[in-house]
N, C-alpha and C positions, 0 to 999 in steps of 0.2 A: 679878384682877378680872375681867378678860376673859373667861376660861375660865369662872369661877363664872357670868356673865352668859348666856354661851352655853349652859350648862347648863340655867339657868332658862327661857331662851326655847325651846329644844327641849322641855324639859317642858312648858311652857304649848303649845307647839304640838300635841304628842301629845295633850294632856287635851283641847283643842278639838276635835281630830279625832273623838277618841273619843264625845264629846257630840254631834257633827255626825252622825257614824253612826248614834247611836240615834235623833236626830230624823229623820234623812232615811228609816229603816223604816217608820216611823210616817207621816210627811209623804206617802209615795207613795201611802198607803191611807188613802181618806178615811173608811171604815166596818169596824166589825168584825161579822159576823153568825154566831151561835153557836147552833147546833141539837144535841139529844143526850139525856141522860139525868141522872140524880142526880149523876153525876161531873162534871158542868158547870152543872147546876141552879143558879141565884141568886136563886131566890125565885118563879117562875112557881107552883110548887104552895101558895103562900103562899094564892092567891087562887081555889083550885078546892076543892071538896069530896073529899078524898083520905086515905087512910091512910098515905100516902106523904108525911111533912113532915118538914122540918127547922129550922123556926122557933121553936125552943124551946131552952133550956139543956139540956145544956153546949156544943151545937153552936154554932159560932163563938167559944169561948172565948178564942181568940186574936185573931179579928179585932175584937174589941170588943163585940159583941153578936150574938144570933142573927139570921140573914139570910134563911134558908132554903138555906143552902148546906150540903151534907151533909159538913161535915169540921170540924176545931178552926178552921181559918184561910181560905186561899185555894182556889179551885180551880185545876185547871191552865188554865184559859182565862184566869183573872185574871191569872196569872202571865206567861202569853205574853204579855197585852198590856202589862205592865210591863216587861217584858224589850225589846219592841219599840219603847216609846215611847210608847204610849197615855197620855193625861191620866187619864183615868178608867176605872172598871170598866163593862163594859158591861151596860146595865141590862136586867131582865125585862121581857119583853114585856108581861105583865099587870098591871103596876105601873101605876097610876093617872096616874104621872108620866111615864110613857114615851109621849110626845106625838110629834108628827111632826119638831119641830124636834130633840128627842132622837135620833131616830130616823135623823138624817143622820149620825150618828156611829156607827150600829152598835144591835143588838137582839139581845138572848138569849132564844131561844125555848125552852130546853131544859126538861124536865118528869121529876123524879124518878117511876120507874117506867115510863117510856116505852119504845117499842120501835119495830123497824122494821116488824113485823108489827102488825096494828091490836087482835088480841085479846091480845097481850102486856101482862102487868101488870093484866088485870082483877080479879086479887085485891085490888088497892088501891083498887077502886071508880074514882076520878076520877084521871086521867094524859092528857097530851098526847102521842099517840104521832106518830111522824115526818109521815105523810100529814097530820095536824092542822098539826103546827108549819109545813109547807110552805105550809099555806091562811094560817096568820098571817103569814108571810113574802110571800105575794100581797098581803095587806091593808097590809102597810108599803108593799110596793113603790108600790101605786095611789096610797097617800097620798104618797110621795115626789114620783110622776110628778105629781099635782096640784099640789104645792107649789113643783117647781121645773121642771116640763117633761120632756117625755119624752126630748130629746136628752141634756140635763144628768143626768137621772135613770139613765139607762142608761149613760152613761160614768161615773157613780160607781160602780153596781152592778158592772161590769166591774173597775172597779180596786181594789174591796174584797175584804177577808178573809173567806173563810167556812169555818167548821169544822163536824163533824159526828162526835159521840162518843157513838156509840149500839151496840147489840147485845148487849151482856151481858144486859140483860133478858128477851130472846129465848128464853136458855139457862136464866138464875137463876130468873126468875119465869114462867116458862112451860113449856119442855121439859123440864125438870130438877126442876120442883115435886115435892115427893113426893107419893105417891098417883097425881096428876095424870100423872105423867110415867110411871109404870108402865104405865098405860094407853096413853098416846100412843106409848111406845118398841115397844109389841107391835104396833102399826099403822103406826108411822111411823118408817123408819130414819133414823139421824142423817143420812146423805147426802140422803135426800129433804127433811127440815126444814130442813138448811143450803141445799139448793138453791132452797128457798122463799123463804128470806130473801134470798138473791143475787138472785133474780130481782124481788121486790119492790125492794130497794136500787136495782137498776140503772134501774127505772122512776124512783125518786123522784130519785137523783142526775141523771138525765136532763132531769126535770122542773125542777130546780133551773137547770141550764144553760141551759134554755129560757127560763127567767126572768131569764137575764142573767149568772148568776155565772159567772166563768172562774176564778179563784184558790180552789180549793178542798181544803181539807186533810179527809182521811177517816183517822180513827183506827180500828185493828183493835180486838178484843176481848182483854183480859189475860188473865193466867194465874187464871181465875176457881175454879179448883179449890184454891187456894192462900189463898183469903180464909177470915178466922174462921169466919164461918158455915158454909162447905162443910167444913171440919175438924171442925167440934162435930156437924154433922148426919149426918156420914160416920164414925164412930169407928174402923169396921173399918181405916180408913186407917194407922190407929196413929199419929196427930199428923203423917203427912206430906202433902204436897198430894194430892188426892183426883183420881186419874188421868183418870178418864172426862170430866167438865168440861174440863180441860185439851186432851182428846184431840179433843174436838169443837169447841173455841175454834179450835183450830189448824186442823183440817179447814176451818171457816169464813173464818178469816185467809188461807189460801193461796189459796181462790176469790175472795176480797175483792181480794187483791192482783193476781190476774189481771184482776180487773173494772177496778181503776183504771187498768191497763195498755190495757185494751180500749178504756176510755171517752176515755182520751187519745188512743189513734189515730183514735177514731171521730168525735169532736166537735170540731170545728174550732177552734182558739184557746184549747182549754180546757188547764188544768194542774191535773190531780188528784194531789194528793201523799197516799202511803201512809205513814202514821205507825205505826210499829212499837212500839206501847206494850207488847205483848206480850213482847218482846225487851228493853226497857227494865227493866220490872218484875221480869221473870224473873232481869236480872241484878243486880238490888239485892237480890231474894229470896236468891240464891245466894251474895252476898258482901255481905251486911247489914251485918257488922261493920266492912268497910272504908269503908262510907258513914257509919259513924258512929252506925248503930243499934244498940239491944240486944236488940229483940224483931222478928222477922220474921214471926211466926206469931199472935199474940194482939191482939185490939182494946184500944186506949189507954181508950176509953169503953166500959165492961162492966157487965154485972149478972148475967148467967147463962151457964154452958157453961164447960168447961176453957178454951176460947180466948176467951171473951168473945162468943162468934158466935151465941148463941141468941135474943137479945133486943135490938130496936134499940137505940141510943143515946137516952137521955131522962133527964129530971129526977132519978129514982132513981139512975141509974148512977153508978158510981165512975170517976173519969177519973185518969189517971196523971199524976204530978207533972210530969214532962217528956215534952210531946208530941213532940219533936224526936228521942227514942230510940225512937219505935215507927213501923215501916212503916205499919200500919193506925190510923186513928181509930177505926173502929167494925166490925161485923160484915161490912161489905161494902166499905167506902170508904178509900180512902189518906187520911194525915195531910197537912198543909201541908209538912211536911219531905219526904214522898215526891213531893208536886205539884211542890214546886220541882225536884226532880231531873227529872223526867217533862219538865217544861215546858221547861227549859233545853237539854235534849238534843233536843228537838223544834225549838227555835229554832235551835241551832246544831251539832247532831249530825252524823254521817257518815252513809253510804249504809246501813250497818246498823241505822241508828235511824230513819230517814225517807227516802223515796225518791220520786223522781229528784230531790229537792232539798231542803234544810233550809229553814224559814219566813223564816230571813233572806234565802236568796236569793231565795225565792218573792216577798217583798214587793218586791226591786229588780228582779224581771223586768217 
């Protein structure tokens, strides 16, 4: 009886400690501010005139309803929030319900089609590029200062979590756009284009720091040559990942890592964390069966193309019966199952996944 009671007490203590660990992660962080593109947009494009939208079926089929998320379920940042103990999903900036009281817990500024460069995504019409997202955060920041005063507001922002997931559109919907890209590539080398991205991003990240952000996660660009859209629009690749998009993504990523190291050394008190999404997704694609997937090349939501990559997911599309078996939800975006893997490796992963520390350690710092 005594041994049985001791085991029960030990189990209870361990359970309580695990719960407290999760609570401590989020309790140290007053708010979650999200910037980026369609990989993390949770509905901002619902409120603008744009060809890039996801607030219709079958998007959100496993979320309960379409919300403007470009996937069947949750985004990467949704899952990260859950993993570290945030009670609610971070709401879109443009939602009428996102007032200053809500903003005290964080805001999502991300926009489908958005990029680092301001002319990125112009084929969609409306989109909110990163400069405009930072303008929107500046408005939120001023609202918070007005609400709670400058000292408390700056302390809150200093302790908050910031994440930026952007850059893919600067390639997919800018430099690599068919026809347009042929012209650009004749006059602008990949090195020059990537250099312009890095230069602009340096300015944007420094601006975010100057507005008070200190804990900043910067995601790199994934293996975009492997998405169904690239496979279908480059039939000469023979069904393999398309080499050039991946090569230019890796060129950008190597310079982005150097940029985060530079900013950590230059900007006092900052922690810029480099999230190697390329490495994580590439690992999933190379070993997809070991992760429980059955398809690593085709879109679950598809209507045209060998890999379902030619037309965006929409009401006429066919949807696979088991979304958890597909790496990709649609021609461009990962499924909820893939987002779970990415998010959990960023939260608790090692230096190969995220550098110089994972998100859980960042929150405890």
